[in-house]
Structures are given as C-alpha cells and as structure tokens.
All heavy atoms as an XYZ file, in Angstrom:
733
protein
N     -94.378     22.502    123.683
C     -93.471     21.776    122.811
C     -92.093     21.743    123.470
O     -91.663     22.706    124.086
C     -93.410     22.461    121.459
C     -92.539     21.755    120.477
S     -92.784     22.364    118.812
C     -93.720     21.023    118.176
N     -91.411     20.624    123.304
C     -90.094     20.446    123.894
C     -89.022     20.960    122.941
O     -89.015     20.621    121.756
C     -89.840     18.956    124.194
C     -90.842     18.465    125.240
C     -88.417     18.740    124.675
C     -90.757     16.981    125.499
N     -88.130     21.766    123.478
C     -87.007     22.275    122.710
C     -85.884     21.234    122.780
O     -85.335     20.987    123.861
C     -86.539     23.604    123.300
C     -85.350     24.194    122.576
O     -84.839     23.552    121.626
O     -84.924     25.297    122.957
N     -85.514     20.594    121.670
C     -84.496     19.535    121.694
C     -83.153     19.988    122.263
O     -82.402     19.184    122.790
C     -84.353     19.122    120.235
C     -85.589     19.599    119.563
C     -86.065     20.784    120.347
N     -82.842     21.277    122.168
C     -81.562     21.750    122.697
C     -81.542     21.771    124.222
O     -80.488     21.902    124.820
C     -81.236     23.159    122.175
O     -82.236     24.084    122.650
C     -81.178     23.178    120.660
N     -82.720     21.641    124.829
C     -82.809     21.661    126.284
C     -82.819     20.261    126.910
O     -82.876     20.113    128.122
C     -84.069     22.413    126.722
C     -84.076     23.861    126.299
C     -82.892     24.621    126.863
O     -82.606     24.535    128.051
N     -82.193     25.343    125.996
N     -82.756     19.233    126.073
C     -82.771     17.858    126.577
C     -81.374     17.486    127.052
O     -80.396     17.656    126.332
C     -83.251     16.872    125.484
C     -84.694     17.205    125.096
C     -83.118     15.431    125.971
C     -85.202     16.416    123.917
N     -81.284     16.991    128.255
C     -80.015     16.570    128.845
C     -80.137     15.133    129.317
O     -81.186     14.720    129.796
C     -79.630     17.445    130.037
C     -79.520     18.919    129.723
C     -78.230     19.208    128.931
N     -78.090     20.617    128.656
C     -78.395     21.199    127.510
N     -78.889     20.499    126.522
N     -78.242     22.488    127.334
N     -79.049     14.386    129.188
C     -79.028     13.017    129.685
C     -79.105     13.069    131.204
O     -78.343     13.750    131.858
C     -77.750     12.304    129.248
C     -77.680     10.874    129.756
C     -76.419     10.191    129.278
N     -76.424      9.976    127.849
C     -76.973      8.921    127.265
N     -77.561      8.001    127.977
N     -76.945      8.786    125.964
N     -80.061     12.328    131.760
C     -80.229     12.284    133.210
C     -79.386     11.174    133.817
O     -78.720     11.362    134.820
C     -81.709     12.096    133.578
C     -82.500     13.319    133.120
C     -81.880     11.876    135.063
C     -83.989     13.178    133.256
N     -79.408     10.011    133.209
C     -78.702      8.863    133.773
C     -77.281      8.800    133.237
O     -77.065      8.566    132.060
C     -79.441      7.577    133.435
N     -76.330      9.059    134.069
C     -74.924      8.903    133.734
C     -74.390      7.730    134.537
O     -74.840      7.473    135.647
C     -74.137     10.175    134.094
C     -74.491     11.368    133.240
C     -74.106     11.187    131.777
O     -73.157     10.438    131.478
O     -74.768     11.791    130.932
N     -73.426      6.987    133.998
C     -72.899      5.859    134.748
C     -72.264      6.315    136.046
O     -71.653      7.382    136.110
C     -71.867      5.248    133.798
C     -71.568      6.294    132.787
C     -72.765      7.189    132.719
N     -72.418      5.516    137.089
C     -71.872      5.859    138.396
C     -70.353      5.804    138.386
O     -69.704      6.478    139.158
C     -72.430      4.913    139.450
N     -69.795      5.004    137.512
C     -68.349      4.867    137.413
C     -68.003      4.539    135.976
O     -68.848      4.081    135.217
C     -67.857      3.772    138.357
C     -68.448      2.409    138.065
C     -68.002      1.345    139.044
O     -66.853      0.893    138.905
O     -68.806      0.990    139.905
N     -66.738      4.762    135.591
C     -66.353      4.439    134.214
C     -66.482      2.949    133.950
O     -66.388      2.128    134.866
C     -64.886      4.871    134.128
C     -64.546      5.520    135.410
C     -65.657      5.316    136.369
N     -66.667      2.609    132.702
C     -66.786      1.211    132.325
C     -65.389      0.609    132.221
O     -64.585      1.016    131.382
C     -67.543      1.072    131.006
C     -67.929     -0.333    130.588
C     -68.686     -1.060    131.705
C     -68.776     -0.293    129.339
N     -65.106     -0.317    133.111
C     -63.835     -1.026    133.143
C     -64.126     -2.515    133.045
O     -65.278     -2.940    133.200
C     -63.092     -0.766    134.463
O     -63.887     -1.288    135.541
C     -62.835      0.728    134.683
N     -63.080     -3.299    132.834
C     -63.279     -4.743    132.790
C     -63.798     -5.241    134.137
O     -64.668     -6.112    134.181
C     -61.993     -5.480    132.437
C     -62.223     -6.994    132.354
S     -60.744     -7.972    132.102
C     -60.574     -7.846    130.343
N     -63.323     -4.675    135.219
C     -63.775     -5.126    136.540
C     -65.242     -4.758    136.792
O     -65.971     -5.530    137.396
C     -62.875     -4.583    137.646
C     -61.524     -5.254    137.672
C     -61.610     -6.786    137.627
O     -62.337     -7.388    138.450
O     -60.956     -7.388    136.761
N     -65.648     -3.602    136.310
C     -67.076     -3.256    136.448
C     -67.919     -4.215    135.619
O     -68.987     -4.667    136.062
C     -67.335     -1.819    136.004
C     -68.818     -1.508    136.070
C     -69.156     -0.090    135.772
N     -70.586     -0.015    135.486
C     -71.128      0.838    134.654
N     -70.394      1.726    134.031
N     -72.422      0.832    134.434
N     -67.459     -4.519    134.413
C     -68.193     -5.467    133.567
C     -68.286     -6.818    134.267
O     -69.343     -7.438    134.291
C     -67.516     -5.604    132.204
C     -67.634     -4.362    131.340
S     -66.718     -4.478    129.787
C     -67.674     -5.711    128.922
N     -67.175     -7.273    134.866
C     -67.168     -8.550    135.578
C     -68.190     -8.529    136.715
O     -68.954     -9.461    136.899
C     -65.767     -8.832    136.129
C     -65.635    -10.182    136.819
C     -64.279    -10.345    137.518
N     -63.151     -9.904    136.763
C     -62.412    -10.663    135.943
N     -62.731    -11.933    135.769
N     -61.363    -10.161    135.314
N     -68.219     -7.433    137.480
C     -69.190     -7.309    138.585
C     -70.622     -7.293    138.073
O     -71.507     -7.930    138.655
C     -68.913     -6.047    139.407
C     -67.682     -6.119    140.268
C     -67.599     -4.976    141.274
N     -67.913     -3.660    140.735
C     -67.025     -2.809    140.226
N     -65.744     -3.138    140.167
N     -67.397     -1.632    139.793
N     -70.869     -6.575    136.982
C     -72.223     -6.499    136.424
C     -72.693     -7.868    135.914
O     -73.837     -8.257    136.128
C     -72.284     -5.476    135.282
C     -72.125     -4.041    135.753
O     -72.191     -3.786    136.975
O     -71.913     -3.164    134.886
N     -71.801     -8.581    135.239
C     -72.139     -9.918    134.741
C     -72.409    -10.847    135.911
O     -73.398    -11.586    135.923
C     -71.011    -10.471    133.846
C     -70.906     -9.654    132.553
C     -71.241    -11.955    133.544
C     -69.622     -9.880    131.771
N     -71.538    -10.792    136.916
C     -71.696    -11.659    138.089
C     -73.019    -11.369    138.796
O     -73.730    -12.299    139.204
C     -70.528    -11.467    139.050
N     -73.366    -10.104    138.923
C     -74.633     -9.740    139.572
C     -75.821    -10.286    138.780
O     -76.781    -10.792    139.359
C     -74.740     -8.223    139.725
N     -75.725    -10.215    137.457
C     -76.804    -10.719    136.604
C     -76.961    -12.238    136.766
O     -78.058    -12.762    136.687
C     -76.502    -10.355    135.145
C     -77.623    -10.599    134.197
S     -79.055     -9.493    134.358
C     -78.435     -7.953    133.738
N     -75.838    -12.923    137.027
C     -75.856    -14.372    137.167
C     -75.973    -14.837    138.619
O     -75.983    -16.032    138.878
C     -74.572    -14.964    136.568
C     -74.392    -14.781    135.068
C     -73.018    -15.269    134.634
C     -75.491    -15.507    134.309
N     -76.026    -13.881    139.540
C     -76.066    -14.184    140.975
C     -74.851    -15.015    141.388
O     -74.969    -16.003    142.097
C     -77.373    -14.902    141.353
C     -78.590    -14.152    140.939
N     -79.008    -13.001    141.569
C     -79.468    -14.368    139.923
C     -80.091    -12.544    140.982
N     -80.390    -13.348    139.976
N     -73.691    -14.594    140.894
C     -72.428    -15.269    141.182
C     -71.464    -14.273    141.807
O     -71.657    -13.064    141.737
C     -71.801    -15.812    139.892
C     -72.582    -16.893    139.206
C     -72.535    -18.224    139.944
O     -71.617    -18.433    140.766
O     -73.421    -19.055    139.694
N     -70.392    -14.788    142.376
C     -69.308    -13.950    142.876
C     -68.466    -13.520    141.672
O     -68.194    -14.345    140.786
C     -68.462    -14.752    143.867
C     -67.443    -13.881    144.545
O     -66.342    -13.697    143.954
O     -67.735    -13.380    145.642
N     -68.042    -12.264    141.609
C     -67.236    -11.816    140.469
C     -65.980    -12.657    140.240
O     -65.551    -12.824    139.103
C     -66.873    -10.365    140.820
C     -67.980     -9.920    141.709
C     -68.368    -11.141    142.506
N     -65.420    -13.214    141.299
C     -64.214    -14.031    141.143
C     -64.483    -15.314    140.356
O     -63.553    -15.959    139.879
C     -63.619    -14.374    142.513
O     -64.500    -15.223    143.233
N     -65.743    -15.663    140.196
C     -66.123    -16.865    139.438
C     -66.179    -16.619    137.935
O     -66.347    -17.557    137.161
C     -67.486    -17.384    139.915
C     -67.525    -17.794    141.366
C     -66.626    -18.983    141.658
O     -66.616    -19.938    140.859
O     -65.923    -18.938    142.686
N     -66.044    -15.363    137.510
C     -66.126    -15.015    136.096
C     -64.710    -14.831    135.561
O     -64.063    -13.818    135.797
C     -66.937    -13.707    135.870
C     -68.261    -13.729    136.607
C     -67.101    -13.429    134.370
C     -69.261    -14.722    136.118
N     -64.199    -15.838    134.867
C     -62.874    -15.748    134.262
C     -62.934    -15.022    132.934
O     -63.965    -15.018    132.258
N     -61.820    -14.425    132.538
C     -61.796    -13.649    131.295
C     -62.125    -14.490    130.067
O     -62.722    -13.996    129.122
C     -60.436    -12.977    131.114
C     -60.186    -11.876    132.117
C     -58.844    -11.202    131.918
O     -58.308    -11.234    130.785
O     -58.336    -10.635    132.892
N     -61.753    -15.767    130.079
C     -61.990    -16.608    128.911
C     -63.169    -17.555    129.042
O     -63.438    -18.339    128.142
N     -63.883    -17.483    130.171
C     -65.043    -18.361    130.378
C     -66.174    -18.002    129.421
O     -66.442    -16.820    129.190
C     -65.586    -18.228    131.805
C     -64.641    -18.758    132.862
O     -63.724    -19.520    132.518
O     -64.830    -18.400    134.042
N     -66.838    -19.015    128.904
C     -68.023    -18.776    128.085
C     -69.140    -18.276    129.003
O     -69.560    -18.976    129.925
C     -68.473    -20.064    127.396
O     -69.778    -19.888    126.867
N     -69.605    -17.073    128.755
C     -70.679    -16.512    129.571
C     -71.979    -17.276    129.349
O     -72.814    -17.343    130.248
C     -70.844    -15.020    129.269
C     -69.581    -14.183    129.552
C     -69.790    -12.747    129.102
C     -69.198    -14.254    131.020
N     -72.127    -17.881    128.182
C     -73.304    -18.703    127.906
C     -73.285    -19.952    128.782
O     -74.304    -20.337    129.351
C     -73.360    -19.092    126.433
C     -73.397    -17.931    125.431
C     -73.361    -18.471    124.007
C     -74.597    -17.049    125.660
N     -72.108    -20.575    128.902
C     -71.983    -21.762    129.750
C     -72.218    -21.427    131.221
O     -72.641    -22.285    131.990
C     -70.608    -22.408    129.586
C     -70.443    -23.088    128.233
O     -71.457    -23.279    127.523
O     -69.293    -23.426    127.882
N     -71.926    -20.187    131.604
C     -72.150    -19.764    132.993
C     -73.619    -19.434    133.266
O     -73.997    -19.184    134.401
C     -71.270    -18.555    133.329
C     -69.761    -18.816    133.344
C     -69.000    -17.516    133.563
C     -69.401    -19.837    134.407
N     -74.439    -19.409    132.192
C     -75.868    -19.193    132.375
C     -76.406    -17.864    131.876
O     -77.573    -17.541    132.077
N     -75.572    -17.074    131.203
C     -76.040    -15.784    130.690
C     -76.827    -16.016    129.407
O     -76.301    -16.545    128.434
C     -74.855    -14.851    130.425
C     -75.216    -13.407    130.148
C     -75.759    -12.739    131.405
C     -74.005    -12.639    129.658
N     -78.100    -15.640    129.419
C     -78.917    -15.778    128.208
C     -78.920    -14.469    127.429
O     -78.405    -13.452    127.881
C     -80.336    -16.236    128.564
C     -81.071    -15.277    129.476
O     -80.910    -14.040    129.323
O     -81.815    -15.733    130.351
N     -79.495    -14.508    126.243
C     -79.445    -13.343    125.355
C     -80.175    -12.126    125.922
O     -79.741    -10.995    125.706
C     -79.993    -13.697    123.969
O     -81.333    -14.126    124.060
N     -81.260    -12.333    126.631
C     -81.989    -11.187    127.211
C     -81.152    -10.486    128.276
O     -81.100     -9.254    128.320
C     -83.327    -11.636    127.789
C     -84.330    -12.051    126.733
S     -84.662    -10.762    125.509
C     -85.480     -9.554    126.505
N     -80.512    -11.250    129.126
C     -79.653    -10.647    130.158
C     -78.453     -9.956    129.522
O     -78.052     -8.871    129.944
C     -79.190    -11.718    131.144
C     -80.287    -12.239    132.022
C     -79.756    -13.299    132.938
N     -80.840    -13.912    133.693
C     -80.671    -14.900    134.533
N     -79.474    -15.401    134.750
N     -81.696    -15.407    135.179
N     -77.884    -10.593    128.505
C     -76.746     -9.991    127.813
C     -77.156     -8.670    127.161
O     -76.435     -7.679    127.237
C     -76.202    -10.956    126.770
N     -78.322     -8.654    126.541
C     -78.807     -7.426    125.913
C     -79.014     -6.326    126.957
O     -78.675     -5.166    126.715
C     -80.112     -7.697    125.156
C     -80.519     -6.568    124.239
S     -82.002     -6.926    123.261
C     -81.530     -8.431    122.442
N     -79.535     -6.681    128.110
C     -79.707     -5.700    129.178
C     -78.373     -5.124    129.625
O     -78.261     -3.920    129.880
C     -80.448     -6.312    130.371
C     -81.924     -6.451    130.116
O     -82.514     -5.672    129.374
N     -82.534     -7.450    130.721
N     -77.355     -5.969    129.723
C     -76.027     -5.482    130.105
C     -75.481     -4.522    129.055
O     -74.970     -3.451    129.395
C     -75.068     -6.660    130.295
C     -75.276     -7.484    131.554
C     -74.471     -8.780    131.482
C     -74.886     -6.693    132.800
N     -75.594     -4.888    127.787
C     -75.089     -4.024    126.714
C     -75.815     -2.680    126.724
O     -75.195     -1.625    126.591
C     -75.207     -4.727    125.341
C     -74.867     -3.770    124.202
C     -74.299     -5.953    125.299
N     -77.108     -2.696    126.922
C     -77.868     -1.441    127.005
C     -77.423     -0.606    128.202
O     -77.263      0.611    128.093
C     -79.368     -1.728    127.091
C     -80.013     -2.240    125.818
C     -81.461     -2.668    126.089
C     -79.951     -1.200    124.720
N     -77.209     -1.246    129.320
C     -76.751     -0.546    130.524
C     -75.387      0.104    130.277
O     -75.170      1.265    130.620
C     -76.659     -1.543    131.673
C     -76.089     -0.989    132.957
C     -75.942     -2.078    134.011
O     -76.662     -3.071    133.996
N     -75.004     -1.904    134.900
N     -74.488     -0.642    129.671
C     -73.146     -0.111    129.414
C     -73.160      0.969    128.344
O     -72.280      1.821    128.310
C     -72.209     -1.245    129.021
C     -72.010     -2.264    130.114
C     -72.087     -2.048    131.465
C     -71.728     -3.648    129.957
N     -71.849     -3.217    132.147
C     -71.636     -4.220    131.256
C     -71.546     -4.472    128.850
C     -71.349     -5.559    131.463
C     -71.269     -5.810    129.059
C     -71.164     -6.343    130.349
N     -74.161      0.980    127.480
C     -74.272      1.998    126.433
C     -74.725      3.346    126.977
O     -74.562      4.363    126.310
C     -75.273      1.550    125.361
O     -74.841      0.392    124.725
N     -75.282      3.363    128.166
C     -75.835      4.598    128.710
C     -74.798      5.687    128.904
O     -75.138      6.853    128.955
C     -76.570      4.324    130.027
C     -77.859      3.582    129.822
C     -78.578      3.310    131.121
O     -78.072      3.569    132.204
N     -79.774      2.769    131.015
N     -73.542      5.321    128.991
C     -72.489      6.323    129.134
C     -72.109      6.986    127.824
O     -71.215      7.808    127.789
N     -72.792      6.627    126.749
C     -72.542      7.259    125.466
C     -71.730      6.414    124.497
O     -71.429      6.869    123.396
N     -71.349      5.195    124.901
C     -70.620      4.322    123.977
C     -71.586      3.744    122.948
O     -72.702      3.384    123.280
C     -69.954      3.168    124.732
C     -68.782      3.522    125.617
C     -68.293      2.274    126.348
C     -67.651      4.126    124.810
N     -71.121      3.635    121.721
C     -71.925      3.065    120.650
C     -71.680      1.564    120.624
O     -70.765      1.085    119.954
C     -71.544      3.706    119.317
C     -72.397      3.217    118.174
O     -73.532      2.747    118.420
O     -71.922      3.289    117.028
N     -72.470      0.820    121.400
C     -72.295     -0.621    121.516
C     -73.433     -1.340    120.804
O     -74.586     -0.978    120.970
C     -72.272     -1.038    122.994
C     -71.201     -0.389    123.862
C     -71.355     -0.823    125.313
C     -69.805     -0.744    123.338
N     -73.070     -2.356    120.028
C     -74.046     -3.149    119.291
C     -74.078     -4.557    119.874
O     -73.041     -5.228    119.938
C     -73.687     -3.223    117.811
C     -73.797     -1.905    117.081
C     -75.227     -1.416    116.973
O     -76.150     -2.262    116.884
O     -75.417     -0.197    116.977
N     -75.245     -5.020    120.246
C     -75.396     -6.340    120.847
C     -74.837     -7.440    119.950
O     -74.222     -8.391    120.427
C     -76.857     -6.612    121.181
C     -77.095     -8.006    121.673
C     -76.685     -8.380    122.945
C     -77.705     -8.949    120.869
C     -76.882     -9.674    123.405
C     -77.915    -10.239    121.309
C     -77.499    -10.605    122.586
N     -75.021     -7.308    118.644
C     -74.581     -8.356    117.717
C     -73.075     -8.602    117.810
O     -72.619     -9.741    117.667
C     -74.966     -8.005    116.282
O     -74.372     -6.779    115.897
N     -72.290     -7.575    118.074
C     -70.851     -7.756    118.233
C     -70.534     -8.595    119.472
O     -69.614     -9.410    119.456
C     -70.149     -6.410    118.369
C     -70.072     -5.612    117.098
C     -69.289     -4.348    117.301
O     -69.875     -3.376    117.815
O     -68.089     -4.342    116.967
N     -71.286     -8.384    120.534
C     -71.050     -9.098    121.776
C     -71.375    -10.584    121.624
O     -70.768    -11.421    122.276
C     -71.870     -8.484    122.907
C     -71.315     -7.176    123.391
C     -71.462     -6.018    122.651
C     -70.642     -7.099    124.600
C     -70.950     -4.813    123.090
C     -70.127     -5.895    125.049
C     -70.273     -4.748    124.298
N     -72.301    -10.909    120.752
C     -72.698    -12.303    120.549
C     -71.608    -13.113    119.852
O     -71.577    -14.334    119.975
C     -73.992    -12.352    119.742
N     -70.702    -12.447    119.160
C     -69.651    -13.145    118.426
C     -68.626    -13.815    119.341
O     -68.064    -14.845    118.973
C     -68.945    -12.179    117.472
C     -69.841    -11.698    116.349
C     -69.182    -10.642    115.486
O     -67.955    -10.447    115.583
O     -69.910     -9.995    114.722
N     -68.329    -13.236    120.488
C     -67.336    -13.787    121.417
C     -67.858    -13.584    122.840
O     -67.506    -12.608    123.498
C     -65.993    -13.090    121.232
C     -64.893    -13.677    122.115
O     -65.144    -14.670    122.829
O     -63.776    -13.142    122.094
N     -68.710    -14.483    123.303
C     -69.351    -14.297    124.617
C     -68.439    -14.653    125.799
O     -68.719    -15.549    126.577
C     -70.572    -15.210    124.536
C     -70.144    -16.319    123.634
C     -69.222    -15.678    122.632
N     -67.330    -13.916    125.888
C     -66.424    -14.035    127.028
C     -66.172    -12.629    127.559
O     -66.335    -11.643    126.833
C     -65.070    -14.656    126.632
O     -64.406    -13.782    125.702
C     -65.246    -16.038    126.009
N     -65.740    -12.543    128.790
C     -65.421    -11.228    129.358
C     -64.309    -10.571    128.552
O     -64.385     -9.379    128.241
C     -65.034    -11.371    130.831
C     -64.602    -10.099    131.545
C     -65.703     -9.044    131.513
C     -64.200    -10.405    132.983
N     -63.286    -11.335    128.186
C     -62.180    -10.772    127.405
C     -62.667    -10.269    126.044
O     -62.266     -9.185    125.600
C     -61.079    -11.817    127.223
N     -63.530    -11.036    125.396
C     -64.075    -10.613    124.107
C     -64.909     -9.354    124.223
O     -64.811     -8.450    123.398
N     -65.726     -9.319    125.260
C     -66.569     -8.141    125.464
C     -65.736     -6.918    125.818
O     -66.006     -5.823    125.362
C     -67.615     -8.421    126.534
C     -68.695     -9.344    126.065
C     -68.709    -10.101    124.929
C     -69.915     -9.612    126.724
N     -69.874    -10.814    124.847
C     -70.635    -10.541    125.943
C     -70.479     -9.177    127.922
C     -71.885    -11.017    126.297
C     -71.720     -9.652    128.278
C     -72.420    -10.559    127.476
N     -64.713     -7.121    126.636
C     -63.864     -5.988    127.020
C     -63.138     -5.443    125.788
O     -62.970     -4.235    125.658
C     -62.881     -6.366    128.110
C     -61.923     -5.242    128.377
C     -60.589     -5.238    128.147
C     -62.259     -3.941    128.873
N     -60.065     -4.002    128.474
C     -61.066     -3.200    128.917
C     -63.449     -3.338    129.279
C     -61.026     -1.877    129.360
C     -63.410     -2.016    129.715
C     -62.215     -1.300    129.757
N     -62.717     -6.308    124.875
C     -62.041     -5.847    123.659
C     -62.950     -4.909    122.861
O     -62.493     -3.889    122.342
C     -61.609     -7.043    122.812
N     -64.222     -5.238    122.791
C     -65.184     -4.380    122.077
C     -65.302     -3.035    122.774
O     -65.229     -1.974    122.148
C     -66.567     -5.061    122.004
C     -66.488     -6.325    121.144
C     -67.627     -4.094    121.463
C     -67.691     -7.238    121.289
N     -65.482     -3.063    124.089
C     -65.656     -1.823    124.853
C     -64.390     -0.970    124.790
O     -64.467      0.248    124.569
C     -66.041     -2.135    126.316
C     -65.964     -0.895    127.179
C     -67.436     -2.747    126.372
N     -63.231     -1.586    124.968
C     -61.969     -0.834    124.936
C     -61.775     -0.172    123.567
O     -61.338      0.982    123.482
C     -60.801     -1.756    125.254
N     -62.127     -0.894    122.505
C     -62.016     -0.335    121.156
C     -62.948      0.867    120.986
O     -62.556      1.903    120.450
C     -62.336     -1.432    120.126
C     -62.070     -1.058    118.703
C     -62.169     -2.245    117.725
N     -63.370     -3.045    117.873
C     -63.396     -4.306    118.337
N     -62.285     -4.905    118.723
N     -64.530     -4.973    118.407
N     -64.174      0.749    121.479
C     -65.137      1.853    121.371
C     -64.692      3.057    122.215
O     -64.842      4.203    121.802
C     -66.530      1.416    121.835
C     -67.228      0.492    120.889
C     -67.537      1.213    119.573
N     -68.422      0.454    118.744
C     -68.055     -0.457    117.871
N     -66.785     -0.728    117.718
N     -68.930     -1.106    117.140
N     -64.143      2.786    123.397
C     -63.658      3.877    124.237
C     -62.490      4.600    123.572
O     -62.406      5.824    123.635
C     -63.254      3.354    125.624
C     -64.435      2.967    126.473
C     -64.048      2.384    127.811
O     -62.969      1.832    128.002
N     -64.960      2.473    128.773
N     -61.598      3.855    122.926
C     -60.460      4.460    122.226
C     -60.939      5.314    121.045
O     -60.402      6.393    120.781
C     -59.495      3.376    121.751
N     -61.956      4.823    120.319
C     -62.508      5.568    119.187
C     -63.161      6.859    119.656
O     -63.121      7.866    118.956
C     -63.535      4.714    118.439
C     -62.944      3.576    117.672
C     -64.014      2.633    117.121
O     -65.185      2.701    117.478
N     -63.595      1.731    116.243
N     -63.751      6.782    120.825
C     -64.461      7.943    121.386
C     -63.476      9.001    121.875
O     -63.774     10.184    121.865
C     -65.368      7.476    122.507
C     -66.282      8.512    123.042
C     -67.271      7.864    123.942
N     -67.624      8.781    124.997
C     -68.265      8.476    126.081
N     -68.610      7.223    126.293
N     -68.568      9.363    126.971
N     -62.316      8.547    122.283
C     -61.279      9.486    122.739
C     -61.391      9.737    124.137
O     -61.308     10.286    125.018
C-alpha cells in the first residue's frame, strides 16, 4: 500500500512561468517564432485550437498553480493569459 505522505511531485517546471516562457510555449505549439506572438494577438486566429490550449494550461499548472482552462478561453491573447497567471502567482505568494 502506498503511504500518501511519501508521494512527492516528480515533474517540476524547468523555469518559472513568465510571460516570455508562455510566449515561447505558445509559439512552439504553433510552430512559429516567438516574436510572431504579440501580446494582443488572438491566439485562435494564429491557429491555436482548444486541445493545444488545454495542453498548455495543463503544462503550466504543473508548477502548482491553480489554473482553469475555462478562464483562458475568455480572453485568448497572451496578455489575457498572462493576467490570469500573474493573478494566480500573486495569490499563491
């Protein structure tokens, strides 16, 4: 039987979640150069579909942030997404 107190997170993010990391991750998902992702560009218009977006949100959640995909769908821009992440990071302390 597994003792729950002995369970440790194995996958930790390689670097903190910043707007630039998010830009790089989005660009990689779209096979684009990060410089092509503007803060106010519609990520949907750039070709990001809901499955890819969900994968990004799950990836960014691995560092312990409580991120909900539904919030990201409300403003599908880098600036909108960063506002959500920055707010969650501030709440986390």
